DRENPA-661737 format. One record per residue (C-alpha): x, y, z; residue number from 1; residue in one letter. Coordinates in steps of 0.02 Angstrom, whole numbers, plus 32768, in hexadecimal, padded with zeros to 4 digits. Example, Ala and Ser with C-alpha at 12.3 -4.5 7.8 and 13.67 -1.06 7.14 Angstrom:
BEGIN
px py pz pos code
8267 7F1F 8186 1 A
82AC 7FCB 8165 2 S
END
This chain:
BEGIN
px py pz pos code
3D5C 5D51 6FA2 1 M
3CC9 5D71 7015 2 S
3CC7 5DBE 70B8 3 S
3C4E 5DE2 7145 4 R
3C3B 5E7A 71A7 5 A
3C02 5E90 7260 6 T
3C16 5F18 72D9 7 S
3C7D 5F18 7378 8 D
3C43 5F65 741C 9 D
3C76 6018 73E3 10 A
3C0E 6000 7341 11 G
3CA7 5FFA 72D5 12 E
3C95 5F73 723B 13 A
3D0A 5EE9 7241 14 R
3D15 5E70 71AF 15 V
3D3C 5DBA 71AB 16 S
3DAF 5D88 7119 17 R
3E09 5CFF 70DA 18 F
3E9C 5CDB 7150 19 Q
3F30 5C65 7151 20 I
3F71 5C30 71FA 21 F
4017 5BDE 7213 22 R
4059 5B69 7293 23 A
40ED 5BDA 72BA 24 A
4074 5C63 72F1 25 D
400A 5BEF 7360 26 A
3FF0 5C2D 7418 27 Q
3FF8 5BD8 74B5 28 N
3F46 5BA6 74CF 29 M
3F51 5BAE 7598 30 E
3F6F 5C6F 757B 31 E
3EC8 5C7A 7523 32 H
3E66 5BF9 758F 33 M
3E44 5C3E 763F 34 P
3E25 5BB9 76C5 35 T
3D88 5BD3 772C 36 E
3D35 5B82 77C1 37 G
3DCF 5B33 7812 38 L
3D9C 5AC7 78AC 39 S
3E09 5AB5 793F 40 D
3E3A 5A0C 7902 41 A
3E70 5A5B 7853 42 D
3ED5 5AE0 78A6 43 L
3F30 5A5E 7911 44 A
3F48 59DF 7882 45 G
3F77 5A4B 77F1 46 I
401B 5A7D 7840 47 P
4042 59CA 7879 48 K
401C 5980 77CB 49 A
4086 5A0C 777D 50 S
411C 59E5 77F3 51 A
4108 5928 77BA 52 A
411D 595D 7704 53 G
4066 595E 76C4 54 A
408E 5A03 7665 55 A
410D 59A7 7602 56 E
4083 592F 75C2 57 G
402A 59AA 7556 58 G
4036 5A2D 74D4 59 F
3FA9 5AA9 74A1 60 A
3FAC 5B2E 7420 61 R
3F2B 5BA8 73DC 62 L
3F3E 5BAD 7324 63 L
3EB1 5C21 72F4 64 F
3E2B 5C87 734D 65 A
3DB8 5D05 72ED 66 D
3D37 5D70 734D 67 P
3CDC 5D98 72B4 68 V
3CB9 5CE2 7278 69 S
3CB1 5CA9 7333 70 G
3D29 5C19 730D 71 L
3DC8 5BD8 735A 72 S
3E40 5B3D 732A 73 V
3EAD 5AF3 73AA 74 G
3F2B 5A69 73A9 75 Y
3F59 59FE 7433 76 V
3FDE 596C 7444 77 W
3FD4 5900 74DF 78 F
406E 5887 74F7 79 K
404A 57CA 7520 80 P
3FCB 57B0 75B6 81 N
3FB2 5864 75D9 82 F
3F07 5880 7635 83 V
3EAA 5921 7614 84 L
3E4C 5953 76B6 85 P
3D92 595B 76B2 86 K
3D59 59F9 7673 87 H
3CE5 5A63 7605 88 S
3CE8 5AFC 7595 89 H
3C6C 5B89 757B 90 N
3C6E 5B68 74C1 91 A
3C3E 5ACE 7451 92 D
3CD1 5A73 7409 93 C
3CED 59E9 738F 94 A
3D8D 597E 739A 95 Y
3DE2 592B 7316 96 Y
3E72 58A2 7341 97 V
3EFF 58B8 72C5 98 I
3F6D 5834 730C 99 S
3F78 57BB 73A0 100 G
3EE6 5794 740C 101 E
3E6D 57F2 7479 102 A
3E15 5783 7501 103 R
3D74 57C6 7539 104 L
3D29 5742 75B8 105 G
3D18 56A5 7556 106 T
3D1F 56FC 74A5 107 E
3DCF 56FC 7448 108 V
3DDE 5780 73CB 109 L
3E60 5774 733F 110 R
3EA2 57DB 72AE 111 P
3DFF 581B 724D 112 G
3D8D 5804 72E6 113 D
3D4D 5896 734B 114 G
3CD8 58D5 73D3 115 F
3C60 5967 73EF 116 F
3C58 59B6 7495 117 V
3BCE 5A38 74B3 118 P
3BF1 5AD4 7521 119 A
3BF1 5AB8 75DF 120 D
3BF7 59FC 75C9 121 H
3C7A 599D 762F 122 N
3CF0 5928 75DF 123 Y
3D9B 58D7 75F2 124 Q
3E0E 5867 758A 125 Y
3EB2 5813 7594 126 T
3F3A 5808 750B 127 A
3F52 5756 74C8 128 G
3FFD 56FB 74D8 129 P
4042 575F 744B 130 D
3FFA 5803 747E 131 G
3F72 5868 741B 132 V
3F72 5902 73AB 133 E
3EC8 5958 739E 134 V
3E8A 59E7 733C 135 L
3E04 5A4E 739D 136 E
3D83 5AB9 7343 137 V
3D14 5B2D 73B0 138 R
3C85 5B9C 7388 139 N
3CDF 5C29 73EF 140 A
3D80 5C8C 73DE 141 P
3D9A 5C8D 7496 142 A
3D60 5C0D 7513 143 F
3D80 5BD2 75D0 144 N
3DA8 5B33 761C 145 I
3D4E 5B01 76BD 146 R
3D96 5A70 7722 147 L
3D15 5A01 7773 148 S
3D02 595E 77D2 149 G
3DC8 5952 77E5 150 N
3DD4 591D 789A 151 G
3E72 5901 7905 152 E
3E78 584E 78CA 153 A
3E6F 5884 780C 154 A
3EFF 5904 7828 155 W
3F67 5881 7877 156 R
3F44 5807 77E5 157 R
3F73 5890 7769 158 F
401C 58B1 77C6 159 A
4040 57F3 77D1 160 D
4029 57E5 7720 161 I
409A 5879 76FE 162 A
4120 582B 7770 163 V
4108 5783 7714 164 A
4123 57CE 7663 165 N
418B 586C 7682 166 R
4233 5822 7645 167 E
41DA 57D6 75A8 168 R
4186 587C 7592 169 W
4228 58D2 7591 170 R
4272 5869 750A 171 Q
41E9 5873 748B 172 I
4203 58CC 73E9 173 T
416E 593D 73C6 174 P
40FF 590E 7327 175 P
411E 598A 7294 176 P
408A 59F6 72BC 177 A
40BC 5A0F 736F 178 A
4173 5A2D 7339 179 A
413C 5AB5 72C3 180 A
40EA 5B15 7352 181 M
4185 5B07 73BF 182 G
415D 5A68 742C 183 A
END
């Protein structure tokens, strides 16, 4: 088995080794992804969308993060018609659709498809009518989320979508991967 050594800020050697990660050990991604740059519209819209049930439309877990290799792997499951607000991250990320559909503008991505978003590039997508499961691979063990361009009308739309889908979202059985992570 090979390993790679680096030094931390104190000059102590750290070694990256073969590692196994398990769904049962996945961590809430939001706890490892600080939100930055909130506008007044975001500060007003987030609580309204949450109260309408938007938080019930998504599930995100950090499966793996390694400071030595500089990699992280995340898993997200968005329920039918969930709209992810426009945002960026301070790390490059490749997204792979496991099941369902992700709609990016006029593009519809299905299982086996994916997309790449460079650091600091704004993007947004909507889950298809059956939802979407996505694997996220980043070139950083820690990363932020920066909301941008989500004005009052966008937050009202997110809240309206949550209200329209909330009862359905509550009745959906999680896919096996999400269930294994506690969804």
